[in-house]
N, C-alpha and C positions, 0 to 999 in steps of 0.2 A: 817874419818870414812871409814871403808872397808865393801863394801857392795857386796853381792852375791844374785843374782836374779835368781830363779829357775821358774819364770813366765813370760812370754812374756809381758803381759800387764804392770806388775811393772816394768819390764826393761824400757819400753818406757816412763812411769811416771816419774822415775827417771832421764831420759835423758831430758826429756821436762822441768823438774824443774832445769835444770843445774847442775845435780850432776854426769853426766856420767862418770867423771874422777875417781870417787869413786868406780864403778863396778870393781871388781876384778875377778868376776867369773859369768858364766851365765848357763842356760839350754841350752840343744841342739837345742830347738825351739825359743829361743831368738835371732832373725835375724833382728831386727830393733831397732835404726837406724844403718846404715851399720857400723859406727865408733866403735860399741862395738863387732864387729865380731872377733877381734883378741883376746878377752878375752877367758880364759881357759873354756872349756865345761865339766860341771860337772855332766851331766846326759846322759843314754842311753836308748833308748825305746827298749822294747821286742816286738814291733809289727812293721812290715813294712808298713809304711803309703803311699808307693806309688802304692799300689793296689786300685781296685774298693772299693766302699762303702760296697758292700757285703762281700768282701774279707777281708777288714780291720774289720768288724764287726764280723766275724768268728774268727779271730785271737785274738780279745778282748776276746771273750767268752772263748777260750780255755786257754787263760793266766788265767782269773779268776777261772776257774774250776780247775786248778793247784794250787790255792790259792796264786798267786804271784801278785806282783805290776806291772803295766805296764812299770815303770820306775826303773832303777838302777841307783844307786847315786855312783859317785866316791869318796868314803869317804876319801881315803887316800890324794888325791888331795885337797878336801875340808879342811881338817885339816891343810894342808901346806899353805892354803891361810890365814888362821886365821881371819876369818871376824869378823866383830862387829854386823852385822846385816844379816840375811837371809831372803829374801823375797819368799813367796810361796803362796799356795790357800788352802782353806778349802771348796771347792765347788763340784769339779768333779774329781773322780778319773781317768777319761779318759784323762782329758786335761793337767795335770801337776801332778808333786810330791805332794802328800797330806801332810797337815801339821801333821797328825798322825804318818805318816811314818818318817818324818823328826824329830819330837820330840823323837821317839823310838830310832833313830840312834845317836841323841844328848845326850841320857841318861847318857853314860859314857864318855863324853866330858870332858876333863881336862878344871879347871878354868883358865881364865874367859870363860864361856860358852857364845856363840854367843846369841844375841836376835832374836827371830823369829817373824815374822809379816805376818800373813796371810789374803788374800783378800777373801771375800765372798759375794760379793754384788749381790742382786737380782734385784734390779731396776736400772735405770739410775741415780736417786738421789744416791742411795747408792754406786754407782760406783765413784760418783764425791766426796762423804764424805770419801771413802776407799782411793781416790787419795789424799785428804787433809791429811789423817791419815798418808800415807806416807811421804808426805810433812814435817810433823811435826816430824815424827821420823828420818829424815836425815837431820834435820835443815834447811830445804828451805820451811818453811809455807809460807813466804812473796812471794817467787817465784810461789809456787803453786797458791796463791789465785791470783796472777797477770796473771798466764797463764790461769786459768779457767775463769777469768773476760774478758779476750781478747776472748776467743773461745765462751763464751756465748752471747758476743756482736755480734759476726759474725753470730751466730745462729738467734740471734733476727732480724738482718737484712734480713737473708734469709727468715724468717717466715713473717716479714713485707712485703717484695717483692712479696711472694706469696698471702697475704691478710689472712695468717691464723690466726693471732691474733684477726682478726675482726669476725671470724666465731666461733660461740659459740656451734653449733650443730654439734658433730663429726659424727653422723649418716650420715652427708651428704658427708663424706670423701670418698673415695675409699676403699674398703674390700680388705685386703691383707692378703695373707698366706705366711709366711715365712718358707721355707724348709730347715732345718739344717742338714738333712742327707737323702740320697736318699733310700737306701736299707739295713734296713727297712726305711719306711717313718717316719722322726721324724720333728715336727713342733718347731720353735724355741721360747722359752719362756723367763724367766729371764727379762733381760733388752730390749729385742727386741719389744716388744709391745710398750714400751715408745719410741724407736727409731721411730717406724712407726708413733705414733701419733705427734712426734715433726716435722716429715717430712709431716705431712697432710695426714694421713691415719688412718684406723682403723683396727687393727689386729684381725683375725679370728682364732679360734681354739687354742688361746692362752690368758693367762691373765698375766697383769703386776705382775712381782715378783714370778711367778709360774714357776717351772722348765720346761724345754723342755720336750716333751712328744712323745711317739711313737703313730701314728695314722693310721688308715685303710684308703684304697683308697675310702671306702664308705664314711667314715667322711669327706675327701677332697671335693668328688663329693657333698655331702649335703651342705657343706658351700659354695661351687662354687664362690670362690673368684673373684673380679674384676680384680686384679693383682696378679700375682704369681712371688715370688722372690726365687731364687734358691742360697743358700749360704752354701753348706755343711761345716761343722765344719773342719777346717784345709786344705780345699781345695783352689786351685787357681781356676780362671776362666778356665784356660786350662785344669786343672784335670777333673772339673766338666763337661767340654764339651766333655771329652772322654767317659762319660756315657749317653750323651744325645741321641744318635742313638737308644739305647735298649729302654730308657725311653719314647721316643715319639711314640713308636709303640704300647704302651698299649692302648686299647679302653678306659679305665677310664680317661687316659690323654687327648685323643682326644675329650672327651665329656666335658671337662672343659671350661666354658666361657673364661676365661682368655686365654687358648690356642688359641680358635677360633677367638678371637678378636685381637690376636697378642700383648697381654700385659704379655708376659712371659720374665723375664729378669736373667740373670746369673750374679753374683757379685762375688767378691774375700772374701769369707768368713775367709780365713786364716788371711789376713791381716787387716781386719776391723770389721766384725759383731761378730766374736767369741770371741774376745779379749775385756775385760772391760777396755781399755785404751784410751789414748788421742785421737786415730783415730776413735773413735765413733763419734765424731763430723762430720768427713768426711763421715762416714757411713750414717748420717742423710741427707747430702748433696745428696748422691748417690741414696738413696731411694726417695728423693724428685724429682729427675730427672726422675724417673721410673713413679712417681705417678702424675705428672704435665708437662707432654712434650709440652702442649700447651702455658705454661708460662715460662719453665725452659729448655733450651736447654743443652746438653752435652758440646758444646763449650763454655757456659757461664761460667761454673765451670772447665773448663779445665779437663774433665773427660777423661781417658786414656782407651784404650782397655782391658788393663790388670785388670782394676778396675770393669768394667761393660760392658756388651754386651748384645743385644737383642738376643732372641732364634735363630733367624734366622742366625744372624752373627755367634753365637757360632757353629752352625751346619755346617757353610759353610767350 
């Protein structure tokens, strides 16, 4: 099978299931695992993602006002690759090529037309169901089931170590706000409340399976979470750190309990939390380190500075 993946999470699942050699093309954002970086790149963004969150937001709105997609597809190269299967998403027009745009471009594709499989998970369970569906389509269902079984076993060990499976009252867990964008302020939805729950916390301002949403500073102040996690979509820790000096000057920020108690953390949203891929299991571990510092040290899980930093370290 010849597979083209236009979605980073799908690329990671294909490789996790042992079918990386079948990938013949990728999107410009498919950057993991490293062995797929030599595959032809088939998409180009119309937005420069190297700016600040406010600058990127303005660019996105400008492109939409022009009635354009945020991504261009190299149709000539895609046709030359003759894929049997194209993986994409049907969830967020900002994150990757949409299935509707892809289907429109395939309308005049000469037979045999490639099959299109789109991920659109809303919850953590749906992420895993979508992963199994990918495994089924690429003839790796057994490998997919084995991979997920091993990952679930590691997650159970983590939760047992923290005593989470013996605690039935989630209201006793730390209240956590996951910030998916800084300007404007957006709180992470979809699978992130599930990730927080699996790590022993309770998400505020978001419900499992509901989309990420824009919030006001007044809403964040009213929620006043115990822990604040900064994980802007597509941002590394270093990229988020560049926006912190301006952020921490806001009086609304300084009034937050999590800020005053030193429970603010900067995480790699690009690699982990924003992608419904196999590294969501690592995402749960990273959140657990933030929520339970008395029982789980970063050294115990070999947490690296590019994965997670405290606010103080990121500002230094």
